[in-house]
Structures are given as structure tokens and as C-alpha cells.
MISEVO-854714 format. One record per residue (C-alpha): residue number from 0; residue in one letter; x, z, y. Coordinates in steps of 0.1 Angstrom, whole numbers, plus 5000, padded with zeros to 4 digits. Each point is the difference from the previous one (the first is absolute). Example, Ala and Ser with C-alpha at 12.3 -4.5 7.8 and 13.67 -1.06 7.14 Angstrom:
BEGIN
+-----+--------+------+------+------+
| num | residu |   px |   pz |   py |
+-----+--------+------+------+------+
|   0 |      a | 5123 | 5078 | 4955 |
|   1 |      s | 5014 | 4993 | 5034 |
+-----+--------+------+------+------+
END
This chain:
BEGIN
+-----+--------+------+------+------+
| num | residu |   px |   pz |   py |
+-----+--------+------+------+------+
|   0 |      x | 5555 | 6775 | 5593 |
|   1 |      x | 5014 | 5032 | 4985 |
|   2 |      x | 4978 | 5022 | 4981 |
|   3 |      x | 5007 | 5033 | 4981 |
|   4 |      x | 4992 | 5000 | 4964 |
|   5 |      x | 5002 | 5031 | 4978 |
|   6 |      x | 5021 | 4996 | 4969 |
|   7 |      x | 4977 | 5014 | 4973 |
|   8 |      x | 5027 | 5001 | 4974 |
|   9 |      x | 5021 | 5022 | 5023 |
|  10 |      x | 4971 | 5023 | 5006 |
|  11 |      x | 4993 | 5003 | 4963 |
|  12 |      x | 5036 | 5008 | 4993 |
|  13 |      x | 5001 | 5026 | 5027 |
|  14 |      x | 4968 | 5017 | 4987 |
|  15 |      x | 5014 | 5000 | 4965 |
|  16 |      x | 5033 | 5014 | 5012 |
|  17 |      x | 4981 | 5028 | 5018 |
|  18 |      x | 4980 | 5008 | 4969 |
|  19 |      x | 5032 | 5002 | 4979 |
|  20 |      x | 5014 | 5023 | 5027 |
|  21 |      x | 4968 | 5022 | 4998 |
|  22 |      x | 5003 | 5002 | 4962 |
|  23 |      x | 5038 | 5009 | 5003 |
|  24 |      x | 4991 | 5027 | 5025 |
|  25 |      x | 4974 | 5014 | 4976 |
|  26 |      x | 5025 | 4999 | 4971 |
|  27 |      x | 5026 | 5018 | 5021 |
|  28 |      x | 4975 | 5027 | 5008 |
|  29 |      x | 4990 | 5004 | 4964 |
|  30 |      x | 5037 | 5003 | 4991 |
|  31 |      x | 5004 | 5029 | 5025 |
|  32 |      x | 4969 | 5016 | 4986 |
|  33 |      x | 5012 | 4996 | 4964 |
|  34 |      x | 5034 | 5015 | 5009 |
|  35 |      x | 4983 | 5029 | 5018 |
|  36 |      x | 4978 | 5007 | 4970 |
|  37 |      x | 5031 | 5000 | 4977 |
|  38 |      x | 5017 | 5026 | 5022 |
|  39 |      x | 4969 | 5022 | 5001 |
|  40 |      x | 4996 | 4998 | 4962 |
|  41 |      x | 5037 | 5009 | 4996 |
|  42 |      x | 4993 | 5029 | 5023 |
|  43 |      x | 4972 | 5012 | 4978 |
|  44 |      x | 5019 | 4997 | 4968 |
|  45 |      x | 5034 | 5013 | 5011 |
|  46 |      x | 4990 | 5036 | 4991 |
|  47 |      x | 4988 | 4990 | 4965 |
|  48 |      x | 5030 | 4979 | 4990 |
|  49 |      x | 5029 | 5019 | 5014 |
|  50 |      x | 5007 | 5037 | 5001 |
|  51 |      x | 5017 | 5001 | 5033 |
|  52 |      x | 5004 | 5030 | 5022 |
|  53 |      x | 4990 | 4981 | 5031 |
|  54 |      x | 4974 | 4978 | 4983 |
|  55 |      x | 4974 | 5008 | 5027 |
|  56 |      x | 5023 | 4989 | 5027 |
|  57 |      x | 5008 | 4968 | 4982 |
|  58 |      x | 4963 | 4993 | 4994 |
|  59 |      x | 4993 | 5007 | 5037 |
|  60 |      x | 5027 | 4975 | 5009 |
|  61 |      x | 4984 | 4974 | 4978 |
|  62 |      x | 4967 | 5006 | 5017 |
|  63 |      x | 5015 | 4997 | 5034 |
|  64 |      x | 5017 | 4967 | 4990 |
|  65 |      x | 4967 | 4988 | 4986 |
|  66 |      x | 4982 | 5008 | 5033 |
|  67 |      x | 5027 | 4983 | 5021 |
|  68 |      x | 4999 | 4969 | 4978 |
|  69 |      x | 4962 | 4999 | 5004 |
|  70 |      x | 5002 | 5003 | 5038 |
|  71 |      x | 5028 | 4974 | 5002 |
|  72 |      x | 4978 | 4976 | 4979 |
|  73 |      x | 4970 | 5005 | 5021 |
|  74 |      x | 5019 | 4995 | 5033 |
|  75 |      x | 5018 | 4969 | 4987 |
|  76 |      x | 4967 | 4986 | 4987 |
|  77 |      x | 4982 | 5005 | 5033 |
|  78 |      x | 5029 | 4986 | 5021 |
|  79 |      x | 5002 | 4969 | 4979 |
|  80 |      x | 4962 | 4996 | 5000 |
|  81 |      x | 5001 | 5000 | 5038 |
|  82 |      x | 5027 | 4973 | 5001 |
|  83 |      x | 4980 | 4979 | 4975 |
|  84 |      x | 4969 | 5003 | 5021 |
|  85 |      x | 5020 | 4988 | 5030 |
|  86 |      x | 5013 | 4970 | 4980 |
|  87 |      x | 4965 | 4992 | 4987 |
|  88 |      x | 4989 | 4994 | 5036 |
|  89 |      x | 5027 | 4974 | 5005 |
|  90 |      x | 4991 | 4978 | 4970 |
|  91 |      x | 4991 | 4965 | 5011 |
|  92 |      x | 5016 | 5004 | 5034 |
|  93 |      x | 5026 | 4974 | 4991 |
|  94 |      x | 4986 | 4966 | 5008 |
|  95 |      x | 5016 | 4966 | 4994 |
|  96 |      x | 4999 | 4975 | 5028 |
|  97 |      x | 4986 | 4968 | 4986 |
|  98 |      x | 4996 | 4967 | 5019 |
|  99 |      x | 4969 | 4981 | 4992 |
+-----+--------+------+------+------+
END
């Protein structure tokens, strides 16, 4: 008689892998956020540090880059979060066929 048996080690490994993926996704988002903040701070301080003729334009470019990085980070985070949620539903769907 064949019976399906769930491999609990496999399920645990899958859950842990998904948790690592969640943490990696969060780390990536925080990296985008950190970089966006660096660019915005550079935009704020460009006028003080350098006496450029077009310092306002350069500062504006830094702010635009900062905003684009923030948007890219949020979009990437949300896309990956959706993929992870889809993967989470499939945990444990792999079963081993065991004869008893």
C-alpha cells in the first residue's frame, strides 16, 4: 500500500530558505534606502562644500537620483515580496512516496 508522507526536514529547509530570502529582500531595500539618503544628503551639502556656478542644478540632480533610487527600491521590494508570498504557499507541496 502506498501512502504519502510529508518530509518534515524538507519543509523546515524550505521555510528557513524563505526566511533567508525575506531577510535578503529587506536588506536590499535598506541598501536602496541608504543610498537614496546618501544622495539626498549630498544634494543638501553641495552648495556648502563647493562654490560652483551651477550648484543648484547639481543639487537638484542629486535629489532626482535620490528619489529615483527610493522608487526603484520600493518597486523591487514589493515585486520580490509578492514572489516570496507565492513561494510560501508552495512550502510542503513536495511529498515523498513511501511504501509501508
